[in-house]
C-alpha positions as a printed Julia matrix, in Angstrom:
100×3 Matrix{Float64}:
 42.91  267.62  -9.7
 45.74  265.17  -9.9
 48.63  267.48  -8.54
 46.71  268.73  -5.61
 46.23  265.33  -4.83
 50.16  264.38  -5.72
 50.59  267.28  -3.36
 48.31  266.75  -0.58
 50.01  263.4   -0.15
 53.32  263.96  -0.32
 52.73  266.74   2.44
 50.85  264.22   4.58
 53.47  261.68   4.24
 55.95  264.23   5.36
 53.65  265.64   8.54
 53.3   261.92   9.6
 57.17  261.5    9.22
 57.94  264.32  11.41
 55.3   263.31  13.6
 56.69  259.55  13.72
 60.43  260.69  14.19
 60.06  262.62  17.31
 61.5   260.95  20.66
 59.19  260.86  23.58
 60.78  262.22  26.74
 61.43  262.1   30.68
 61.45  264.93  33.22
 64.65  263.87  35.24
 65.35  264.87  38.6
 68.63  265.66  40.17
 69.0   265.67  43.77
 71.8   267.6   45.52
 73.3   263.81  46.88
 74.02  263.53  43.22
 71.29  260.87  42.64
 68.52  261.33  39.8
 64.79  259.86  39.11
 63.16  259.49  36.11
 59.58  260.01  35.4
 56.77  262.78  34.38
 56.47  265.57  37.1
 52.6   265.65  37.71
 52.25  268.29  40.51
 54.84  271.55  41.44
 54.35  273.63  44.36
 56.35  276.56  43.85
 58.82  276.9   46.62
 57.42  273.59  48.22
 57.88  270.48  46.22
 57.75  268.64  43.16
 55.62  265.51  42.21
 56.81  262.8   39.94
 55.56  260.0   38.75
 57.2   256.55  37.65
 56.71  254.26  35.0
 55.39  251.71  37.22
 52.53  254.27  38.09
 54.05  255.02  42.22
 54.46  258.63  43.11
 57.0   260.64  45.05
 56.79  263.7   46.44
 60.37  265.82  46.06
 60.82  269.19  48.64
 61.82  271.49  46.22
 65.44  272.25  48.49
 66.61  268.64  47.98
 66.98  269.3   44.5
 69.75  270.29  42.5
 68.34  270.25  38.36
 65.35  269.58  36.61
 65.36  268.78  32.61
 63.31  266.73  29.91
 65.71  264.25  28.35
 65.27  261.49  25.44
 63.97  258.07  27.28
 66.97  255.63  26.6
 66.79  253.03  24.08
 65.92  249.69  25.93
 66.58  246.13  24.57
 65.21  243.14  24.81
 66.68  241.04  27.33
 68.39  243.84  29.31
 67.55  245.06  32.21
 69.29  248.48  32.92
 72.16  247.78  30.17
 72.64  244.63  31.84
 71.66  241.2   30.55
 68.84  239.71  31.89
 67.97  236.53  30.46
 69.45  234.87  27.24
 73.12  234.29  28.02
 75.16  232.31  26.23
 78.01  230.21  26.85
 81.79  230.14  24.57
 84.23  228.18  25.55
 87.74  226.93  23.38
 87.93  222.68  24.13
 91.93  222.58  23.44
 92.21  219.0   22.56
 95.2   217.81  20.56
């Protein structure tokens, strides 16, 4: 009975740690003009268009002839105080005084 309980506990820990370690992924639509859109594809009309939803809940419909590639990619890490990789708040001034 004790071994069975320990085995169930270990398997549960392994299962839930695998679920937690999975990174979320976005759909990324690369366009022919060199830009890309990151979001979640909500509708596909084969041979005609793709509708993608962004995090702000805005949607955009793109014609298939404008699309170069569609793939899933990991969501980029965001750090607090940074927007699009640029520090947006909490600036620090580091200066040097040459007295003497």
